[in-house]
C-alpha positions in Angstrom: -23.6 -41.9 59.4 -21.4 -38.9 59.2 -19.7 -36.9 56.5 -16.5 -38.6 57.7 -17.8 -41.9 56.1 -17.5 -40.4 52.6 -13.7 -40.3 52.5 -13.6 -43.8 53.8 -15.9 -45.0 51.0 -13.9 -43.1 48.4 -10.6 -44.6 49.7 -12.0 -48.2 49.6 -14.2 -48.1 46.5 -13.1 -45.0 44.5 -14.8 -41.8 43.7 -16.5 -43.3 40.6 -18.0 -46.2 42.5 -21.7 -46.6 42.9 -21.3 -46.9 46.7 -19.5 -43.5 46.8 -21.9 -41.8 44.5 -25.0 -43.2 46.2 -23.8 -42.3 49.6 -22.8 -38.8 48.5 -26.2 -38.2 46.9 -28.1 -39.6 50.0 -26.0 -37.4 52.3 -26.8 -34.3 50.3 -30.5 -35.1 50.6 -30.3 -35.9 54.3 -31.9 -33.4 56.6 -31.2 -35.1 59.8 -34.5 -36.8 60.3 -34.4 -40.6 60.9 -36.3 -41.3 57.7 -33.7 -39.4 55.6 -30.8 -41.3 57.3 -32.1 -44.7 56.2 -30.7 -44.5 52.7 -27.3 -43.6 54.1 -27.5 -46.7 56.3 -28.5 -48.9 53.4 -25.7 -47.7 51.1 -23.2 -48.1 53.9 -24.4 -51.6 54.8 -24.2 -52.6 51.1 -20.7 -51.2 50.8 -19.7 -53.0 54.0 -21.2 -56.3 52.8 -19.3 -56.0 49.5 -16.0 -55.2 51.3 -16.4 -58.1 53.7 -17.5 -60.5 51.0 -14.3 -59.7 49.0 -16.1 -58.2 46.1 -13.9 -55.0 46.1 -11.3 -55.0 43.4 -9.8 -52.5 40.9 -11.4 -53.1 37.5 -8.6 -51.3 35.8 -6.1 -53.7 37.4 -8.2 -56.7 36.5 -8.5 -55.8 32.8 -4.9 -54.8 32.6 -3.9 -58.1 34.1 -5.8 -59.9 31.4 -4.1 -57.8 28.6 -0.7 -58.3 30.2 -1.5 -62.0 30.4 -1.9 -62.1 26.7 1.5 -60.4 26.3 3.0 -63.1 28.5 1.4 -65.9 26.5 2.8 -64.4 23.3 6.2 -63.9 24.9 6.3 -67.5 26.1 5.3 -68.7 22.7 8.0 -66.6 21.0 10.6 -67.9 23.4 9.6 -71.5 22.7 9.9 -70.9 19.0 13.4 -69.5 19.4 12.6 -65.8 19.2 14.3 -64.7 22.4 14.5 -61.0 21.4 10.8 -60.8 20.6 9.9 -62.5 23.8 12.1 -60.2 25.8 10.4 -57.1 24.3 6.9 -58.4 24.9 7.6 -59.5 28.5 9.5 -56.3 29.3 6.8 -54.1 28.0 4.2 -56.0 30.0 6.4 -55.8 33.1 7.0 -52.1 33.0 3.4 -51.2 32.3 2.2 -53.6 35.0 4.5 -52.1 37.6 3.4 -48.5 36.7 -0.3 -49.4 36.8 0.1 -51.2 40.1 1.9 -48.3 41.6 -0.7 -45.8 40.4 -3.5 -48.0 41.7 -1.8 -47.7 45.1 -1.6 -43.9 44.8 2.1 -43.7 44.0 3.3 -41.0 41.6 5.1 -42.7 38.7 5.0 -39.7 36.3 8.3 -39.5 34.5 9.9 -42.0 36.8 12.3 -44.7 35.5 11.5 -48.3 36.0 14.3 -48.4 38.7 12.5 -45.5 40.5 9.2 -47.3 40.3 10.7 -50.5 41.7 12.2 -48.6 44.6 8.8 -46.9 45.2 7.0 -50.2 45.3 9.6 -51.7 47.7 9.8 -48.8 50.0 6.0 -48.6 50.2 5.8 -52.3 51.2 3.8 -53.2 48.1 6.2 -55.9 47.1 8.0 -58.2 49.5 9.7 -61.5 49.9 11.0 -63.2 46.8 9.2 -60.8 44.6 11.2 -58.0 46.1 14.5 -59.7 45.5 13.7 -60.7 41.9 12.4 -57.2 41.1 15.9 -55.8 41.7 17.2 -57.5 38.5 14.3 -56.6 36.3 15.2 -53.0 35.3 18.6 -54.1 33.9 17.0 -56.9 31.8 14.2 -54.6 30.7 16.7 -51.9 29.6 18.6 -54.5 27.6 15.4 -55.7 25.9 14.0 -52.3 25.1 17.3 -50.8 23.9 18.0 -53.8 21.6 21.1 -54.9 23.5 20.5 -58.5 22.6 23.9 -59.7 23.5 23.1 -58.8 27.2 20.1 -61.1 27.3 20.1 -64.9 27.5 17.1 -67.2 27.1 17.2 -67.9 30.9 17.0 -64.1 31.5 14.0 -63.8 29.2 12.4 -66.8 30.9 12.9 -65.1 34.3 11.2 -61.9 33.1 8.2 -64.0 31.8 8.0 -65.9 35.0 8.2 -62.8 37.2 5.5 -61.1 35.1 3.2 -64.1 35.4 3.6 -64.3 39.2 3.2 -60.5 39.6 0.0 -60.6 37.6 -1.4 -63.6 39.6 -0.6 -61.9 42.9 -1.4 -58.3 42.2 -3.9 -58.1 39.3 -6.4 -60.8 40.0 -9.4 -60.5 42.2 
């Protein structure tokens, strides 16, 4: 157990995680004797077990995903009731915030960036790929139309595609 394990724990679990805090405290108390190294080994073993067991996830993303899921449900309901514009605003707001939160969770700077910039950051960082990458290219234009009340630039299929994209994005990026 070395001090070099601390940054690894921080990168995987976060600075506020119990694993990071416990390891840091145990390291501070460690005086080099075998008996004082045992707590370090125990914390590291527990962290390793959680990681290998798939119990590591970002709580902020998980909770955000649930909230955005509610927005998507409302958007889908609004669309089915003929309220395309309301559905477009709800889905677009969920989309933009989800993209920003996902980027921040992956240590990308999104401060004062446009949605188009965020899309490019996610793509260039390899955080989105395949069909998601292609579909994501169309989203800033649709989002801009929705949030700038340019209703004539949005069709029901456009709104449906925003809703579908957000649903898929949440399923793949925000669930544990």
